[in-house]
N, C-alpha and C positions, 0 to 999 in steps of 0.2 A: 232343764238338765239337772239331774241330781248328782252334785259333785261328791257327796258322801259315798255314793255307790260306785263312783268312778265309771262314773257313767262313760295318609293314599304314589305302566308307562302307557298313557292313552295317546291316540293319534288325533291331532287337531284337524278338523275338516276344513277350517278356514284359516287364512293367514293374513296377518296385518303387518305392515311394514313401516319403517321410519325412513324418511328421506332427509338428506342433509342440506337441501335447499328448499326454498319456498316457491319455486317456479311452478305456476299452475299447469296442469296437463293441457296441451294444445288441443283445440277442437279438430276433429278429423276433417280432412279435405273432402270436397265433393268428388265422388268417383266418376270417371268417364270411361266409356267403352274402350278397351285396348285389345288389339289383335296381334301385335308383334312382340310384346314383352309384358312381363309381370310388373305390377306396380310395387315398388319396395315399401315396406312399412316405414312410417315416419318414426325417427328415433326420438325418444323422450328420456327424461331422467327417471321415469317411473320404473321401479324394479319389477322383474317378472314374478308372477305368483308362484308360490311353491307350498308344499305341505310341510309343516313343522312337525318334527318328531322330537319331543322333549322327554327326557327321563327325569321327572320331578321327584324330589325327595319326599318321604313320608312326613306327615305333620305329627308332632308330638300330641298324644292323647292322654289326658289325665284330669280328673275332677279335683279342683282345688277350691275349697269353700271354707267359710267361717260363719259360725252362728252369731247373730246380732241379737242379744237378749234385751228385751225391753222391760220385763218384769222386774220390779224393785229398782228400775233405772240402772240396771247392771251395766249395760253398754251404751244404750241410746234411748231417749235423750239422757244425758248425764244427770239432769235434774228435772223435776216435774213443773218447774216455774220458768223455763226458758221461753223466750219469744219465738215466734215462727222462724224468723231469720236466723236466730241462734241455733235452733234445731236443724235447720237446713245446712248451716255451716258445719256443724258437727258431722252430719251424714256425709257431706262432701269430703271432709277430711278422712273419714274412715274408708270411703270408696276409693279415694285417690291413693291412699296407702296400699290398699289391697291390689289395685290396678298396677301400681308401681312394682309390686312383688309378684306380678303375673298370676294372681288369683283369677278365676273365671266364674265364680258364683258366690252369692251371699244367701244365707238362710235367715230371713228377717221375721222376727216374732211380731206378727200383726194382731194376734189375739192371745194375750198372756193369761187372762182369767175371765172368760165370758165377757170380754169387753173388746173395744175396737180402736186400733190406730189407723182408722180409715172411716169414711162416711158410711154408716150402716143404719138401716131401718130396723134391724133385728136386735142389736145390742148397743149399749151406751159407749160414748167416747171414753177412752181409758183414763183413769186417774193418773197413771204414769206419764201421760202426755201433758196434761194441763193442771194436775193437782186437784181436780174435781171431776168425779165420775159424771159423764153425760155432758160435759162442757167441751165444745169444739175449740180448736186452736184459733187465736186471734193475732193478726189478721188471718182469716180462714185460708187453709190449704189442706189438701188430702195427703198425709204423710206417706201412705202406702203408694199412692200414685207417684209421688215425688221420688221415692226410693226405686220404683220400677223404672221410671224415666232415666234417672241418673245411672242406675246399674246398666241398663241397655245401652246408654250413651257410651259407656266404657267397654262394651262388648261382653258384659257379665250377665249371667242368669240371675233372676230373682225368684227365690222359692219362698212362699208364704208359710211360715211356721206358726202353728197354733196348738194350744192345749185343749183337747176335747172336753174334759170334765171339770177342770178347776173353775169354780164359780167366783171365788174371791181370795185374794192373797193377803196375808197378814200385814204386808207393807202397802196395801192398796187403799189406805184411808178407811173411814167409817163405811159400814154397809148402809147405803141410802136407798130411797125409793127407786132410784135410777138403776141400781145394781140388779143383775140377774139373780143374785141370791135372794132378793126380795120379790122380784117378779115371778120366780119359779120356786118359791119357798117350799112348796109341797114336794118338790123333786130334789131338794138340796139339803144337805146335812152339814152341820157345823162340827168340825173335828176338834179334838182336844188341843191342838196347837193353834187354834184360831182360824184356820182355813175353812172355807166353805167348798163343798164338793157335790157336783151333780151326780145323781145315781145312774151309773152306766147301764143298769138293767131296766130303766124306765123308758118305755116307748116314746113318751113325750120328749125326753132328753135326747134320745137317738134322732127323733124327727127334727128337733130344734138345731142340734149341732150339724146334721146333714144339710139343713136349709142354709145355715151360715156358710158352710164350705161351698155349697152350690152357688150361692150369691157371689162370693169372692171370685170363683172360677168364671162365672158368667160376665161379671162387670169389669174385671181387671186383666191386664195383659201379662199375667204371671206365667212362669215357666214350670212351676211345680207347687203342689201342696205337700207340706211336711208336718208330720206329727212326731212327738218324742216319746219318752218312756212313761208318761203319766196316764195310767188307765185307772184301775182301782188305786187308791193312795197307798204309799208305803205305810206299814204298820206304825212306825214311829210318829207319823203325823197325827195318829189318833191314840197316842200313849200306849201303843201295843195292843189296843183293843181292836176287835173285829169291826169291819165297816157296818154301820147301822142301817142296813137296807131291809129291815124286817117287813116293812109295808109291801114292797114289791115281791119279796120272797114268799110271804104268806099268800099273796094273790096268785103267784105261780103255782103253789101247791094246791090251792083251792080249785084251780083250773084243771087239775089232774096231772100236773107236771111230776115227773119221776126222777129227774136228775138230782144228783147231790148238789148242795149249795155251791160248792166250788166249781163243779162242771157247769152248772147253770150260769154262774158269773162269767166263766170263760166262754161259754156259748154265746152270751150276749155281746161280749167284746169281739169275738170272731165274726159274728153277724154284722157288727158295726164296721169293722175293717173292710170286709168284702163289699158292703154297701157303699162305703166312701169311695173305694176304688171304682166301682161300677158307675156311681153318680158322676164322678169327675170325667170319666171316659165318655159318658153319654153327652155331657155338656160340651166338652172340648177334648177330643181324643188325643190331642198332642200335649196336653198338660200332664206332666209326670206326677206320680204319687210316690212319695218317699216316707219311709218309716225308720225311726231311730230308737229302737227299744233298748232297755237295759242290757248290758253286754253279756250276761250269763242267763241262759235259758233255765237250766237247773244245775245245781252242784254236781260234779262228776261228768259233766258234758262240756268239754272233754274230760278224760279221766283224771288229769293232773290239776284240775281247777276246783277250788272251793269258793264259797261265797253265798250270797243271797239268791233266792229262787224267784224269778219273776213269774214263773208258772204258778207257783203256790201263793205268793204274796200279792202280786199285782194282778193275778188272774189273766195274764197275758201269754197266750200260747204262740209266742213270736216265731218259734220253729215252724209251726203250721203255716203261718202267713208267708214265710219264705219258701217253704216246700211247695205251696200252691201258687206262688208267683202273684200274690195279691198286691203287688207294688211294682214300680219300675226301678227303684233303687232301695237298698237296704243299708242302713248305717248303724249297726250295733255300737253302743257306747263302750268302747274298749279303753276305759280310762285308767288302766293299770300299767305298771312298768313291766319290762320283760322278765326280770328276775323276781319271782314272788309266787304267791298262791293263786294269783289270777294272771298267768303268763299271757302277754299280749299275742305272741305268735301262735300259741296253742289255740286260743280263742278264735283268732282270725282264720286259721286253718279249719277249725271245726265248723264255723259258720259257712265257709266256702264249700265244704263238703255237703252241707245241707241245701245249697243253692241249686236245686234240681232244674229250675227253669232258666238259670243263667241270667238273672237280672243283674243290675249293677250292684256290687258290694263295695261300699265306700265307708270304712269304719270311722267312727268319731274318736278323736284324740283329745286327751285332757291337756291341751296346750297351756292352760292357765294354772293348773294345779297338780300336775303329775308329781307323785311323791318320790322325787329323787333330787339330789343336789344339783346336777347338771341337766336342767330341763331341755335346753336346746339339743344336746347330744342325744338324749333319750327319744325325743320327738323325731329327730333326723333318722335314727335307727329304725323307728317304727315306720316311717315313710319308706325307707329302703326295703323293709320286710314286706310291706304292702306291694311295692313295685315288683319285687322278685316273685311274689306269689301270683299277682293278678295281671301282670304284664301290661298290655295296651289298654286294659280296662281298669287300670288302677285309679285310685282317688282316695281322698281323706277329707274330713270336715273337722275344723279346729274349734274346740270349745275353750274359751270364746274369743272374740276379737280382742278383748283386753289382754289376753295372753300374748298377743302379737304387738299391739300398739303400745303397751306399757312395759315391754321387755325388749330393748334394742338388740340384745344378743339373739333372742328368738327371731326377731324380724330379719336380722342379717343372715341367720342360718337358713330361713325359708327363702330368702332372696337367692341364696346360693343354690338351694335345692330346686327352686323354680326359675332358674336363670333363663330358660327358654320358654316362650309363651306356649300354651297348650290349648287345644280344642277339647271341649267336654266329649267323652266317649259317646258315640252314637247309640241310639236305642232301636235296633232294626226290627223289633217286634211291634213297634208303633208304626202302623202303615200310614204313609203320606205321599203326596205328589213328588215326583223326581224334581230335583233342583235344576232350574234352567241354566244352561251355560251362559255366562256373562259375555259382554262385548267390551273390547278394549281398544283404545287408540293411543298413539304416542307421537310426539313431535320433538325432534332434536333442536335444541337452541343453545348454541355455544358449547359450553362444557357440561350442559345438563340435558336431560330428556324428560319432557313433561308427559306423564302418563295419566290418562283419564279412562274411566270405565263406568258401566252401568248394567243393570239387568232389566229386561223387558217385563219381568215379574218382580218388581222391587219389594213387594210385601213378603216375598219368600225369604229375603236375605236378612240374616242377623249379623253375619260377619263376612269378611273377605279374607282369603289367603293369597298374599302377593309373593311371587317367587321371582327373584332377580338373579341372573347368572353373570358373574364376572369371571372371565376366562372359563375354567371348567368347574368353578365353585358356585354352588347355589346358596343363596340367603333366603330366609323365609320370614314373613311378617304376618301377624294376624291383626286385622284392622276391623273396627266397628262398622256397621252398615252405613252410617252417615258419612264416612270417609270415602270419597269417590275420585280422588286424584292424588298424585304424589309426584314431586320433582325428584328425579333420580340423578346421581352423578354419572357422567359418561364414562369415567374411569375411577377405579378405586384400588389402592394398593398396587398400582402398576398394571392392573388388568382392566381391559375394556368391558363395558356392559355389552353382553352378547345376546341375551334373550330376556324377555319378561313374560311371565304367565300369571294367570289369575283363576281362582276358583271361588264360587259363591258357596256359602255355608248357611243352611237354614237353622231354625231354632232348635232342632233336634240333633244338630251336629252333623247332618248329612251334607256331603260335598258334591258339587256339580262337576261335569267335565271341565277341563281347563280351556281357556282361551289364551292363545300365545301370540307373541310378536317378536320377530327377529330384528335386532338392532344392527343397522348397517351404516 
């Protein structure tokens, strides 16, 4: 992230009931021929079967995420010399805080600069993890796998965030033989600020980065791949000088290419974006692809906005990608305040107008460094603006988690805004198998009701939505897949528990039909 740029009433077909005693159902008596009278049915304590008609409330939908930056040890791990257990403890503290504030996703930077915070045969272990490029954590564990498991355990999505072209960061220690800047030196350029950058127009670079992304999607149980605003580097990274891609530019011209240098660069980035989208969907169609570009396409779009042009400086035609729907969600970095030359609401409305394919639009917010005195109030207003415009498809991503964890006022503000848990908005354009309706049983015991449930297709389930009706009032809980039972109070606030219902939710936010039980 470049802070300088500011950057579900259905009818249940089955009914399940609770009895107030543990008397087993008597075995039916042997029937004998009768000619003078009907045999009366044996009376038991078992209630009659009936069809439940429940008017369940809609579940709140909103994407609530935070970026976890690993480059330069910005967020995690806090230092590059922590033990494996210290790293894990830091990750758990971050995830627990976000879970407590009803976040439902994390954007984890697993590849900050052509390196890996996971076991890879394609790129070296990250310097930011161990203080030595190519050195695995000791004792060994796979950080990405750990983050995935811990996020899913809490009912949160895990999106892998990676930078496609940065080969080495100035805070990444010395360039060694393990570094991709050395292994791909012919395709890498050293910029004037000390960073090393892969050439976006080199086919070898495009093939390599595509292979890295395909490898992550294939081997890890991730929910999305996420790339940010770094395409061609910002001019300031190279002292204002043009990107030194003369080798590939000359080769293009010699091959008969007729595009201008700028259009050629944009064309190569466009080709890469479309390729990444298609590669992800070929490997696992349910894995989402998210892009978080710089917040301004060009100055004057919209008319009241000025600032840098990603189209001309980063050679990123982000408007085209959104128009064409080459992603499942779009998160332009709208890192500016409402009152100013880069008005937040104006930019959000403009990007929404460009969203022809109606993919998710979840803007990035500069929670850590918005240029105002009262940051919590500004961020709260931006969330309200997003909700008012995008309705049930609303969402935001906070850059970065430090703006929440290190600012108690911001955390308290977000806890208030996110007071109710929310499901991630569904992605109906991603075709998948319908979610099987779960099965639920319950047993009354004293002043409690023990409720248990399961799905016959457990692998489908990422979360459960549990509905409890006390009197005429419904309460809703969103629970992680691993939770399959709950002890409920028989009465609350003077109202008896009347009904319990459950829906299963898959990894894409799709809900099943409900299974219901009447409490008697």
